[in-house]
Backbone as numpy.savetxt, mean C-alpha at the origin, in Angstrom:
# Nx Ny Nz CAx CAy CAz Cx Cy Cz
-0.31 12.50 10.06 -1.13 11.57 9.32 -0.26 10.74 8.38
-0.54 9.47 8.32 0.16 8.60 7.38 -0.62 8.61 6.07
0.08 8.86 5.00 -0.52 8.95 3.67 0.07 7.85 2.78
-0.78 7.21 2.00 -0.33 6.10 1.16 -0.30 6.45 -0.33
-0.18 7.72 -0.66 -0.13 8.14 -2.06 1.02 7.49 -2.82
2.12 7.28 -2.14 3.29 6.69 -2.80 3.05 5.23 -3.20
2.14 4.56 -2.50 1.84 3.16 -2.81 1.40 3.00 -4.25
0.48 3.85 -4.69 -0.09 3.72 -6.03 0.96 3.97 -7.11
1.88 4.89 -6.87 2.96 5.16 -7.82 3.91 3.96 -7.88
4.25 3.41 -6.71 5.15 2.27 -6.66 4.51 1.06 -7.34
3.22 0.85 -7.11 2.52 -0.25 -7.78 2.59 -0.10 -9.29
2.37 1.10 -9.77 2.42 1.35 -11.21 3.83 1.08 -11.76
4.85 1.54 -11.06 6.23 1.33 -11.49 6.59 -0.16 -11.54
6.02 -0.93 -10.60 6.32 -2.36 -10.51 5.38 -3.20 -11.38
4.38 -2.57 -11.98 3.45 -3.29 -12.84 2.49 -4.20 -12.07
2.11 -3.79 -10.86 1.20 -4.59 -10.05 -0.08 -3.80 -9.82
-1.18 -4.37 -10.28 -2.48 -3.71 -10.15 -3.17 -4.10 -8.85
-4.22 -3.36 -8.52 -5.02 -3.71 -7.36 -5.64 -5.09 -7.55
-6.06 -5.38 -8.76 -6.63 -6.70 -9.06 -5.62 -7.80 -8.76
-4.39 -7.60 -9.18 -3.34 -8.60 -8.94 -3.07 -8.76 -7.44
-3.09 -7.65 -6.70 -2.89 -7.74 -5.26 -3.94 -8.62 -4.60
-5.19 -8.47 -5.04 -6.26 -9.25 -4.43 -6.26 -10.69 -4.90
-6.12 -10.91 -6.18 -6.25 -12.26 -6.73 -5.01 -13.13 -6.55
-3.83 -12.55 -6.71 -2.60 -13.35 -6.65 -1.91 -13.31 -5.28
-2.11 -12.23 -4.54 -1.39 -12.08 -3.29 -2.28 -12.07 -2.05
-3.59 -12.13 -2.24 -4.50 -12.26 -1.11 -4.73 -11.01 -0.27
-4.42 -9.85 -0.83 -4.70 -8.60 -0.12 -6.20 -8.33 -0.26
-6.87 -8.09 0.83 -8.33 -7.93 0.77 -8.72 -6.57 0.18
-9.91 -6.56 -0.40 -10.46 -5.30 -0.92 -10.64 -4.29 0.20
-10.96 -4.78 1.39 -11.11 -3.91 2.54 -9.82 -3.19 2.89
-8.72 -3.91 2.83 -7.42 -3.29 3.11 -7.08 -2.26 2.04
-7.35 -2.58 0.79 -7.09 -1.62 -0.28 -7.95 -0.37 -0.11
-9.19 -0.55 0.31 -10.06 0.59 0.56 -9.51 1.46 1.68
-9.02 0.84 2.74 -8.43 1.59 3.85 -7.20 2.37 3.37
-6.39 1.75 2.53 -5.20 2.43 2.00 -5.60 3.60 1.11
-6.63 3.41 0.28 -7.10 4.50 -0.59 -7.57 5.69 0.22
-8.18 5.42 1.37 -8.72 6.48 2.22 -7.73 6.97 3.28
-6.49 6.49 3.20 -5.45 6.85 4.17 -5.88 6.55 5.60
-6.57 5.44 5.78 -6.98 5.01 7.10 -5.93 4.05 7.66
-5.95 3.81 8.96 -4.95 2.93 9.57 -4.99 1.50 9.02
-3.82 0.95 8.80 -3.66 -0.45 8.43 -2.60 -1.06 9.33
-2.58 -2.36 9.43 -1.63 -3.03 10.31 -0.22 -3.03 9.73
0.74 -3.20 10.62 2.13 -3.33 10.16 2.29 -4.62 9.36
1.46 -5.62 9.63 1.49 -6.86 8.84 1.17 -6.54 7.38
0.15 -5.72 7.16 -0.23 -5.35 5.79 0.88 -4.56 5.12
1.47 -3.62 5.83 2.57 -2.83 5.27 3.75 -3.71 4.92
4.08 -4.64 5.81 5.18 -5.57 5.57 4.89 -6.42 4.33
3.67 -6.92 4.24 3.28 -7.76 3.10 3.40 -6.98 1.78
2.96 -5.73 1.78 3.07 -4.90 0.57 4.52 -4.65 0.19
5.37 -4.41 1.18 6.80 -4.20 0.89 7.44 -5.45 0.27
7.04 -6.61 0.77 7.57 -7.86 0.21 7.06 -8.05 -1.22
5.76 -7.87 -1.42 5.17 -8.05 -2.74 5.80 -7.10 -3.75
5.95 -5.84 -3.37 6.46 -4.82 -4.27 7.99 -4.72 -4.28
8.64 -5.49 -3.41 10.10 -5.46 -3.29 10.57 -4.02 -3.13
10.06 -3.39 -2.06 10.38 -1.98 -1.84 10.53 -1.70 -0.35
10.86 -0.48 -0.02 11.00 -0.03 1.35 9.70 0.64 1.79
9.51 0.75 3.09 8.30 1.36 3.63 8.07 2.77 3.09
9.14 3.55 2.96 8.99 4.92 2.47 8.57 4.98 1.00
8.60 3.84 0.30 8.12 3.79 -1.08 6.60 3.66 -1.15
5.96 3.35 -0.01 4.51 3.18 -0.02 3.78 4.06 1.00
4.50 4.60 1.96 3.86 5.39 3.01 4.69 6.63 3.34
4.00 7.68 3.78 4.68 8.92 4.12 3.93 9.58 5.28
4.68 10.12 6.23 4.08 10.87 7.33 3.98 12.32 6.92
2.78 12.88 7.10 2.57 14.30 6.79 2.05 15.00 8.03
2.71 16.06 8.43 2.30 16.84 9.60 1.11 17.74 9.28
1.02 18.20 8.05 0.04 19.23 7.67 -1.40 18.76 7.62
-1.68 17.53 7.77 -3.07 17.06 7.65 -3.64 16.80 8.97
């Protein structure tokens, strides 16, 4: 299972809120909801988040075998 727990920590470290993602960067509330629920998102969305947050994929997503 892909888990996005690291995304919220990275956002906090970078000073970017969910509000800012939606209003300034055009990330939809639906995509944020999918990320909160660890549901599938597109590689386009992951790429966009990495660019916005200036980070690597492993800073926002993690594969977990145990779930």
